[in-house]
C-alpha positions as CSV (number, residue, x, y, z in Angstrom):
1,M,0.0,0.0,0.0
2,T,1.3,3.4,-0.9
3,T,1.0,6.2,1.7
4,G,0.8,9.8,0.4
5,I,2.8,12.3,2.4
6,I,2.2,15.9,1.8
7,V,5.0,18.2,3.0
8,F,2.9,21.3,3.6
9,A,4.9,24.5,3.5
10,H,4.4,28.2,2.9
11,G,5.8,29.2,-0.5
12,S,8.4,31.9,-0.7
13,R,9.4,34.6,-3.2
14,L,12.9,33.4,-2.4
15,E,13.5,30.4,-4.7
16,P,16.3,28.9,-2.4
17,A,13.7,28.6,0.3
18,N,11.4,26.7,-2.0
19,E,14.3,24.5,-3.2
20,A,15.1,23.6,0.4
21,V,11.5,22.3,1.0
22,R,11.7,20.3,-2.2
23,A,15.0,18.8,-1.2
24,V,13.7,17.8,2.2
25,A,10.7,16.1,0.6
26,A,12.9,14.3,-2.0
27,N,15.3,13.1,0.7
28,W,12.4,11.8,2.8
29,R,10.9,10.0,-0.2
30,A,14.3,8.4,-0.9
31,G,14.8,7.3,2.7
32,V,11.3,5.7,2.9
33,S,11.9,3.9,-0.4
34,K,15.1,2.4,0.8
35,R,13.2,0.8,3.6
36,G,10.9,-0.9,1.2
37,N,8.0,1.4,1.5
38,S,6.7,3.9,-1.0
39,I,5.5,7.4,-0.9
40,S,3.5,9.0,-3.7
41,G,4.7,12.5,-4.2
42,V,3.1,15.5,-5.9
43,S,3.9,19.1,-6.2
44,E,0.7,21.3,-6.0
45,P,0.1,24.9,-5.1
46,S,-2.6,24.0,-2.6
47,L,-3.3,21.3,0.0
48,E,-6.6,20.5,-1.7
49,G,-4.8,20.0,-5.1
50,A,-2.2,17.8,-3.5
51,V,-4.9,15.6,-1.9
52,E,-6.9,15.4,-5.1
53,A,-3.7,14.4,-7.1
54,L,-2.9,11.6,-4.6
55,V,-6.5,10.3,-4.5
56,A,-6.5,10.3,-8.3
57,R,-3.4,8.0,-8.1
58,G,-5.3,5.6,-5.8
59,V,-3.8,6.7,-2.6
60,H,-6.2,6.6,0.4
61,D,-3.8,7.0,3.3
62,I,-2.4,10.6,3.4
63,L,-0.2,12.1,6.0
64,V,0.2,15.9,6.0
65,V,3.5,17.1,7.5
66,P,3.8,20.8,8.2
67,Y,7.2,22.2,7.3
68,F,8.1,25.8,8.2
69,L,11.8,25.7,8.8
70,T,13.2,27.6,5.7
71,L,14.5,31.1,5.6
72,G,11.7,32.9,3.9
73,I,10.8,36.5,3.2
74,H,9.3,37.0,6.7
75,L,12.6,36.0,8.3
76,E,14.7,37.9,5.8
77,R,12.7,41.1,5.9
78,D,10.1,41.2,8.6
79,L,11.9,39.6,11.6
80,P,14.9,42.0,11.5
81,S,12.5,44.9,11.2
82,I,10.5,43.7,14.2
83,I,13.7,43.1,16.2
84,N,14.9,46.6,15.3
85,Q,11.6,48.1,16.4
86,I,11.6,46.3,19.7
87,A,15.3,47.3,20.3
88,T,14.5,51.0,19.5
89,E,11.4,51.0,21.8
90,S,13.4,49.4,24.7
91,N,16.1,52.0,24.4
92,T,13.7,55.0,24.8
């Protein structure tokens, strides 16, 4: 039986962040395959689309794994700004 695993991540405008998520998913798929199991993989822009694609392949067991560990625009732009704002406010 094939289990569908969806690595659910927030896309980024920074392509290296998207590539990192794809690499994690591919490494996971390869590791599972080495143990004699199989994972059906898809790349869809929405969770609904990913589930539909897996079901269309005959997959009925689906595991959704949230993955939010990449350096995205919020960490590149927003977090430093927030930190600077907090630092400025704490010095006044």
